[in-house]
N, C-alpha and C positions, 0 to 999 in steps of 0.2 A: 587155141583164139577164143575169147570171150564168145558166148551162145548169140548173145544179142548181138554184135558185131557180125556174127556166121550169116543171122539170118538177114541183118540189111545187107548184105552181101549176097543174098541170093536173089535165084532171079524175080522180077515183076510179077508176080501171079497174083491170082487173086486169094484173098489169104493173107498179103505178106503184111500190109499195114497193120491187121489187126491181131497180127503176133505180135510185133514189134509193139503197138499198145499195150499188149496184156503185160508183156515182160517190161513194157515202160509203168506198169502199174494201174493203166486206166483200165473204166471201165466199160464191158463187150456187152451188146445184147448177143442172147442165145445164138442166129446165125452168125454176128462177127466171132463168136467163140466157136461153131461146126467149121467155118471158114477158116479159121487160123490151124484149127489141131488138122485138119485135112492137110494144109502147105506144110506144118510140122512133120505130120506124117510122113508124106509123099516127097520127103527129101528137100521140099520147098521146091517142088513139081519139076523136080531136073528134064522127064522125060516131055514136059508141054502140058497143055490145060486136057485135061479128057479123065473119063471115069478111071479109079484106082481100083476097081471089080474086086475090092478087101470085103466081100458079103459079109464077112464075118467080124466087121466092124458094128457097134451097134450104132454108130453114126452114117453109116453108109448109105442107107435111107436117103439122108440129107444130104448128101455131097455135090456139090454147087456142078459138079459134071457127068453124073447119074441120070442116065435117057430115063429112069424110073423111078425119080425123086418124089419123095414126098411133097404134094402141095399146098399149102394154104387153103383151105378152104369157108368161106365166111359164113359167120351160124349169125343165126336168128338172134336178138335181144332178148333178153330174161322177160318171158310172160308176153311173144307175141304172136303165139300159138293162141294164148286162152282170150288173146287181145282178136283175132281173128275170127275165132270161134264164135264170139260175143257180136261182132261185126256183120257174120251171116247171120245168127238168129234177128239181129236186129231188120237186116234186108228182108227176110223172110215173113215176119211180123207184116213190115211197110205192105209188101205185097199182097199178103192175106187182104188190111186194111181198102187197101182199094179195088181188092176184086168184091168186098163187101157195101163199097161204096155205092147208093145209087143216084144216079145221075138225073135231075129235076126236068 
């Protein structure tokens, strides 16, 4: 049986549509590619949606059902740290000016 046909007959689990898309020549995002590979590697998730526990797999840390998977962390845009330091310096200068100001 053709592999694409086998995938299409597989259980409807996370990664199935991405694997089908890949086999049909569509471009996948990294996350979609990981889900597709997990779907493929686990035999189309025959045992259901759960962690495969294949800790030797380089993608395991991103496995959709891994309870300890790596989650995306938002990073500050480039230059944000320098901008924050500049703002803090300006605030300090303004406070110093206010302290030096004499009311008439």
